[in-house]
N, C-alpha and C positions, 0 to 999 in steps of 0.2 A: 567564417560567417559564427556571429555571434548567437547563441539561444535565447529568446524570451521566453521564459515561463509562461509569464502571460498569457501567450497564443495561443496556449493549451489549456487554459483556466475557466471551467465554468464558471461564470457569474452566478450570484446568488439568484434562488429564482426564475434564471432562465431556463426555459422550455427546448431542449436542443433534439434533434433529429440526428442519427448518428449519419445519417446520407451524406449532409452538409457537412462534416467531419474527414477531415483527410484519413486513410488509413498509412499516406505515404508521404513525406514531403522532402525538400530538396535536403541532401548530407549535410549533415554539419561540419562532414569533413572528406579530403582530400584523396585519401588513397588509405590503406590498412595501417602502412607505417604510420600515416597521422593521426589516424583513430585512435590507434595504441598510443601516442604520444599524449593527446589530448584525456585519453580516459584514465592515464597512470597519473597526469596531474589533477585529476579530479578524486583521484581515489587517495592521493595524497592529504589533500585540502582535506577530506571527511574524515581521515585519521587525523588530523590537527585540531580540526574541531570536535570530533568527540572526546577528545584528550578533555577539552576545556570544558564540555559537558558534564563530563564524570567529574571532572574536579570541584564545578561551581556547585553542581549538585542541588540544584533549584528547579530544571528544569526535563521535560520526559521527551521525547519523540517516538511518534508513531507512524508506522509508514504499512499504509493497505493497499493490498494489490488482486484485483482483478480483473478478468480476462473470460474469453471465449477460448477454449482448451484450443493449445498449441500458438497462444499468441508470445510465449517465452516470459513468464514471471520467473519461472523458477533461477533460466539463467541470466533476467537483468539483477535478481537477488543477487547470485552469485557472483557478477561480474561489477557491480556497483558497489558494493559491500565488502569486497576483496580486499580491502584495505583495514578492514573494520578488527578493534580489538574484540576478539570472544568474549571478554570478561564483562563487556557493557554492552553486549548486543544479545538477543534472542527471538530465534524466529518459530514462528508458530503455523502449521498446514490444520485446515479446519475443513475436516471430510465430513461425510455422515454421524449424527449424533448418536452417541450412549444411550442406552435408557434412564441412566444417570440424567444426563443432560436434556436428555427428553421430558422429566418431572421437574424441570424447572421453566423460568421465562428464557423465551429465545434470546436475550442478551448474558446467560449468568455465565454460559462455558468459557465465551470469549473475555468477561470482564477480570475473568481469573489470572487471566494472563496477559494484563495491561502491565508495560514496563511501568519500573520504579525510575524514579528521581536520579538522574546522571545516567540513563540507558535510554536505547535504543530499541524500540520492538517493531518486529515485523510480522505480520500478518497476509500472509501466504493462502487468500480467498479468508472471508471473516463474519461479521453478523452480516454484514450484508448478501449473503446465501441465503438470510431471512425474506428476502424482498426481491431474489433472483430466483435462485431454481425450486424454492419451494412454492413461489407465484406461476413458477413454468408446471410444475408438478405438485397437483394438489393434493395429490394422495399421503404428500409427505409430510402437510398441513396437518392431514387426517389423525397422524401418529401423534401431534404433540399433545389431545387430549383437554382441547380449550374448551370452556364453557360454549355452549350452543348459542347464548343470544353474544357472546365475542365475535365466532366466526359469522353471523348471520347479520353485523352491523355493516354499515354500506359503505360505515369510514374503517374499516378496519387496515388498509392497507395504507392511505393516511397514517391511520395512528401510528400504524408501525415506522412509520418515516418520521414521526413526527419523537417517539422514542428516543430513534437512533440520533435525530439531528437533538435532542434535550441531553442525550449522554456524552455528546459531544462537547457540547455545550460547557455542560460541566466540566469534565476533563481538561478543556481550552482554561476555565477561569482558576484550575488548581497547579496548572503548569505544565500539561500535556499538549506539545504543537503535535496536530495529526495534519498530514499531507495523503491522500488519497488518488490510486490510479488504475485510470482503467485500460488497460493496453488495446488498441482498437485494432483491429484485423481482419480482414478483409476473407470473403470466404473463399477466393480462389488460392489465396495465399494458404488458408487454412488448410485446404485439398494438398496442395504440395507439399505443406510439411508433414501431414497425415502418410503420405505418399512414403517418403523420406522416414518413415519412422517402419514404416510394413517391408522396408528394402534394407535397413541398417539393422545387423542383428540386434549392435547394442543398444539396439532404441525400440526393439520391439516389444519390450516391457512395458512401454509406455503409451500401449494402445489397444483397445479392444474393438469389442462389435459396440459395445456400449458408447463409446466417442463417438462411433458413427451414427447412432440413433440420436443421440444429442444434436448433430451436426441436423438431425432431420427438423429440430423445433429452431433453427437459426433465427429465425421471422419472432417466434414468441420470446427467444432472449434478446433481442434486438429492442425489441418494444419494452421489455421490463430494464433492460438497464437505460433507456430514454428516460423512461417515470421515475426511477432511481436518482440518476443524477440529478436530473431539473429538481427535484424533491429535496432531496440531502446535503449540497453544495451550500459550504456558508463560505462566511468570511472567516471563519475559526476555523472550518475543518473544511476548506476545499478539494475538488475533484478535478484531476489534470486527465483530458483525453490521449493521451500518446500515441500517434501513428505508430505502429506494431509491427507491417511488413518488411521494413529494414530493421534489425535488433543490433546490430551495432549504434545506429541511430539513436532507438529508442533509448540504450542503455545511459549514453550520452547527454539524452536530453532530462529523464531519471534523476542522473547525477545533479545535475546541475538546478533543478529545483529544490535537490534536497540540502544541497551546500547553500545555497540561498538563503531556504528556511531556517539553516540552523545561524549563518552569518546576522540573520532578521534581528537573532537573539544577541546579540552584540556578547556572546560568550567571553571569557576570562577567567584566570586562574584567581583564587581567593588571594588579597593582601592581607597579611598578619597585621594585625593590630600594632600599637605602643609597646601592648603589654607580651605580648608575644614573640617580637622583636627581640624584646630584652631578655624574653626567654631564653630563645634561639642563641644569641648572643653568650649568653649564660653557659646552654651545651656547649658552644664552640669551644671555651675556654677547657670545658674539662676534658675535652675530647684531646684538647692540644697537646 
């Protein structure tokens, strides 16, 4: 069964309701062994394409991961990127902002971490937290010391969406390709994964009462995600709603989307011009 990334893509200006998007689809693998075979092929493909991305040095790739707790962001990054050369890839996780970060505009702390040309950057959570958790928890917004007239503006949230879209368009024009993943998890599957974190000693560190309190805001987060995805998915920087109840399946979908994005860049190793080839032959004679 072939993966069609377009099945999971949010179209520009599409007003979405997450209840209409599946959290599980028919698996793209037949067995554990088949999954491992397909994943290995995808990892090898990504490794080859990363080599060309690095050598060509004209584009960068930014992968953004957002999700509810326990949706599998960390494991997806770990498995999908397992064959990537660490020298050409960086992962950043954005949590509660520092005092220095709060003293700047809301895009400042993530902009500093954007990937260089030839590199892959991964944001495990991102500037989108500023229109998600900040929207669900107004007290976080209050700590940002924004001007009173800015906070009172009826277009405050649409303006934030616009700032994000404008940034992404700017990055696209300058060679950075952006792909954004929302790992769409059902509330029931989250409950099961929370229980597993409690019952598995090695996973206890991943869970606290704060996670349970956030779960109580489930509807608020779903609404915030719906508005965010609808307002910020563009041709240049699309959102993909990835069914996340089946972790292996989600990884295969993400891998396919990443590989297709890189393939669309038609990456290749730089070809030496006539002068460079002549120089190489001269060096070869010296070495012989």
